[in-house]
C-alpha positions as CSV (number, residue, x, y, z in Angstrom):
1,M,-37.6,76.8,-11.2
2,D,-36.9,73.4,-9.4
3,R,-35.5,75.0,-6.3
4,G,-37.6,77.9,-5.1
5,F,-35.9,78.2,-1.8
6,A,-32.5,79.2,-3.5
7,D,-31.4,82.7,-3.4
8,A,-32.4,83.3,-7.1
9,K,-31.1,86.1,-9.2
10,F,-33.6,87.1,-11.8
11,G,-32.6,88.9,-14.9
12,S,-34.6,90.3,-17.8
13,G,-33.9,87.4,-20.1
14,G,-36.3,84.6,-20.7
15,A,-39.1,86.7,-22.1
16,D,-39.5,84.3,-25.2
17,R,-39.5,81.2,-22.9
18,G,-42.5,79.5,-21.5
19,P,-43.9,80.1,-18.1
20,V,-42.1,79.5,-14.8
21,L,-43.7,76.5,-13.1
22,Y,-43.5,77.3,-9.4
23,D,-44.5,75.0,-6.5
24,V,-45.9,76.3,-3.4
25,K,-46.5,73.6,-0.8
26,S,-47.8,75.6,2.2
27,M,-48.2,79.1,3.2
28,N,-47.3,78.2,6.7
29,S,-43.6,78.3,7.1
30,Q,-43.4,75.9,10.2
31,R,-45.6,73.4,8.5
32,H,-43.6,73.7,5.3
33,K,-40.4,73.1,7.2
34,E,-42.0,70.1,8.9
35,Y,-42.7,68.3,5.6
36,T,-40.0,69.6,3.3
37,G,-37.0,70.4,5.7
38,V,-36.9,74.1,4.8
39,G,-39.1,77.1,5.6
40,N,-40.9,78.9,2.9
41,E,-39.7,82.4,3.4
42,Q,-37.1,82.4,0.4
43,I,-39.7,80.5,-1.7
44,L,-42.3,83.0,-1.2
45,E,-39.7,86.0,-1.7
46,N,-38.6,84.4,-5.0
47,L,-42.3,84.0,-6.1
48,S,-43.0,87.6,-5.2
49,R,-40.0,88.8,-7.2
50,L,-41.1,86.8,-10.3
51,L,-44.7,88.1,-10.1
52,Q,-43.7,91.7,-9.5
53,M,-41.4,91.5,-12.7
54,Q,-44.6,90.2,-14.5
55,K,-43.0,87.0,-15.6
56,R,-45.4,84.2,-16.9
57,V,-45.8,82.0,-13.8
58,W,-47.9,79.1,-13.1
59,V,-48.2,78.4,-9.5
60,R,-48.8,74.8,-8.6
61,V,-50.0,73.6,-5.3
62,P,-50.1,69.9,-4.4
63,I,-53.1,69.4,-2.1
64,I,-52.1,67.1,0.7
65,P,-54.8,66.1,3.1
66,G,-53.9,67.1,6.7
67,V,-51.2,69.4,5.5
68,N,-52.4,72.1,3.2
69,D,-56.0,71.2,2.4
70,T,-57.8,73.9,4.2
71,L,-59.7,77.1,3.3
72,E,-57.4,79.0,5.6
73,E,-54.2,77.8,3.6
74,M,-55.9,78.7,0.2
75,R,-57.1,82.1,1.5
76,A,-53.5,82.9,2.6
77,L,-52.2,81.8,-0.8
78,R,-54.8,84.0,-2.6
79,A,-54.0,87.1,-0.4
80,F,-50.3,86.6,-1.2
81,L,-50.9,86.3,-4.9
82,L,-53.3,89.3,-5.0
83,A,-50.7,91.4,-3.1
84,N,-47.9,90.4,-5.5
85,G,-49.5,90.3,-8.9
86,Y,-51.8,87.2,-9.6
87,P,-50.1,84.6,-11.8
88,E,-51.1,83.6,-15.2
89,K,-52.4,80.2,-13.8
90,V,-52.9,78.6,-10.4
91,E,-53.0,74.7,-10.5
92,L,-54.2,72.7,-7.5
93,L,-52.8,69.3,-8.0
94,P,-54.7,66.6,-5.8
95,Y,-52.3,64.2,-3.8
96,H,-52.0,60.8,-5.5
97,R,-50.2,57.6,-4.6
98,M,-48.6,57.0,-7.9
99,G,-45.2,57.4,-6.3
100,E,-45.7,54.8,-3.6
101,M,-44.0,52.0,-5.8
102,K,-40.9,54.2,-6.3
103,W,-40.5,54.7,-2.7
104,K,-40.6,51.0,-2.0
105,A,-38.1,50.3,-4.9
106,L,-35.7,52.7,-3.2
107,G,-36.3,50.9,0.0
108,Q,-37.6,53.9,1.8
109,K,-40.7,54.5,3.7
110,A,-43.1,57.0,2.3
111,T,-45.5,59.2,4.3
112,L,-48.9,58.3,2.7
113,F,-52.0,60.3,2.6
114,N,-55.5,59.7,1.4
115,P,-56.3,61.6,-1.9
116,P,-58.8,64.5,-1.4
117,S,-62.2,64.2,-2.9
118,A,-63.1,66.0,-6.1
119,E,-65.6,68.1,-4.1
120,Q,-62.8,69.3,-1.6
121,V,-60.5,70.2,-4.5
122,D,-63.2,72.2,-6.2
123,T,-63.9,74.1,-2.9
124,L,-60.2,75.0,-2.5
125,R,-60.0,76.1,-6.2
126,N,-62.8,78.6,-5.7
127,A,-61.1,79.9,-2.5
128,V,-57.9,80.7,-4.5
129,K,-59.5,82.4,-7.4
130,P,-58.9,86.2,-7.9
C-alpha cells in the first residue's frame, strides 16, 4: 500500500498475494504531519483494519534521528500493534543518505539527518518486539 493515509476499502481478495508492506513513520500525529504534511490518523486506522482482518502485513519504520528514534515512539508502536493484532513482521529501517544525490539532481534541498548507530537501532528493535 503506497498511500496508507487514503480512505482504503479492503475486501476479502488478495489472500494468495504476498504481504502488504506498510510504512509507519511516527505514532505522534503532530510530528507525522510536521514531516510528511498529513496526520497519521487515517494511516493507523487503515493499518488497524488490515491487522484485524488478519492480512499478511509487514510494518516498516524508517528510523530517523530526532524524529522517531525514541523508546517512547517504539513503545507506542508496540502497544498499537499488540492491541490490533501484531503483524507478521516489523522492520526498522535505519535512515541513510542514499537519496541525497537524487534531491540535488532535482534541484531541491533535502532535510538531512545523521544515520542512527547500530546499537541504537538494536535497542529500538527490542522495544518494539511483542
